[in-house]
C-alpha positions in Angstrom: -2.9 106.2 107.6 -1.3 106.7 110.9 -4.3 106.1 113.1 -4.5 103.3 115.6 -6.3 100.2 114.3 -8.9 100.7 117.0 -9.6 104.0 118.6 -9.7 103.0 122.2 -11.6 106.0 123.3 -14.5 105.2 121.0 -14.2 101.5 121.7 -14.2 101.9 125.4 -17.2 104.3 125.3 -19.3 101.7 123.3 -18.0 98.9 125.6 -19.2 100.9 128.6 -22.6 101.4 127.0 -22.9 97.8 125.8 -21.7 96.1 129.0 -22.1 92.3 128.7 -23.5 92.7 125.2 -20.1 93.9 123.8 -18.9 90.5 122.6 -22.2 90.1 120.7 -21.7 93.6 119.2 -18.2 92.7 118.1 -19.5 89.4 116.7 -22.2 91.2 114.7 -19.6 93.6 113.3 -17.3 90.7 112.4 -20.2 88.8 110.8 -21.6 91.7 108.7 -18.5 93.5 107.6 -17.1 90.6 105.4 -20.5 90.4 103.7 -20.3 94.2 102.9 -16.7 93.8 101.6 -17.8 90.9 99.4 -20.6 93.0 98.0 -18.1 95.7 97.2 -15.6 93.3 95.7 -18.3 92.6 93.1 -19.7 96.1 92.8 -16.3 98.0 92.5 -15.0 96.3 89.4 -18.5 96.3 87.9 -18.7 100.1 88.4 -22.0 99.6 90.4 -21.8 103.0 92.2 -25.1 102.6 94.0 -24.1 99.2 95.5 -20.6 100.5 96.4 -22.1 103.6 98.1 -24.7 101.5 100.0 -22.3 98.9 101.2 -19.6 101.5 102.1 -22.1 103.5 104.0 -23.2 100.5 106.1 -19.6 99.6 106.8 -18.7 103.2 107.6 -21.5 103.3 110.2 -20.6 100.0 112.0 -16.9 100.8 111.9 -17.3 104.3 113.4 -19.4 102.9 116.2 -16.8 100.3 117.2 -13.8 102.6 116.8 -12.4 101.1 113.6 -11.4 104.5 112.3 -9.2 103.5 109.5 -11.9 101.3 108.0 -14.4 104.1 108.7 -12.2 106.6 106.8 -11.7 104.4 103.8 -15.4 103.4 103.7 -16.3 107.1 103.8 -13.9 107.9 101.0 -15.2 105.0 98.9 -18.8 106.1 99.5 -18.0 109.6 98.4 -16.1 108.4 95.3 -19.1 106.2 94.4 -21.5 109.0 94.9 -19.5 111.2 92.6 -19.1 108.5 90.0 -15.4 108.4 90.3 -14.4 105.0 89.1 -10.7 105.8 88.8 -9.8 105.5 92.5 -12.4 103.0 93.6 -10.1 100.0 93.2 -7.3 101.7 95.1 -9.6 102.7 98.0 -11.2 99.3 98.1 -7.7 97.7 98.4 -6.8 100.0 101.2 -10.1 99.3 102.9 -9.5 95.6 102.8 -6.0 95.9 104.3 -7.4 98.1 107.1 -10.3 95.7 107.8 -7.9 92.7 108.1 -6.1 94.6 110.9 -9.3 95.5 112.6 -10.7 92.0 112.4 -7.5 90.6 114.1 -7.6 93.3 116.8 -11.3 92.7 117.5 -11.0 89.0 117.7 -8.4 89.5 120.5 -11.2 91.4 122.4 -13.8 88.7 122.2 
């Protein structure tokens, strides 16, 4: 993916809306996202499509709101693959999602 780690247009829009609460919003994202990734790390190899879909959907929503568009995109693809019962590319998508999240996490921590 060639997108920026954080889409600054989206990030700045939410920052303007959140004001002084933005650090708390970032903190919540950084607290919840690893839990969702952990759930998926168990659900993906187990072929638990429902859990993968649910966790990916939640991660997609939070990532989209904060401007983490790479994570959003991979979570969206993972959710769709799980909904279609496509086990073959779940592991690959999940690996890419993890790499993208590590980059987002580092970038967001700089903004706290």
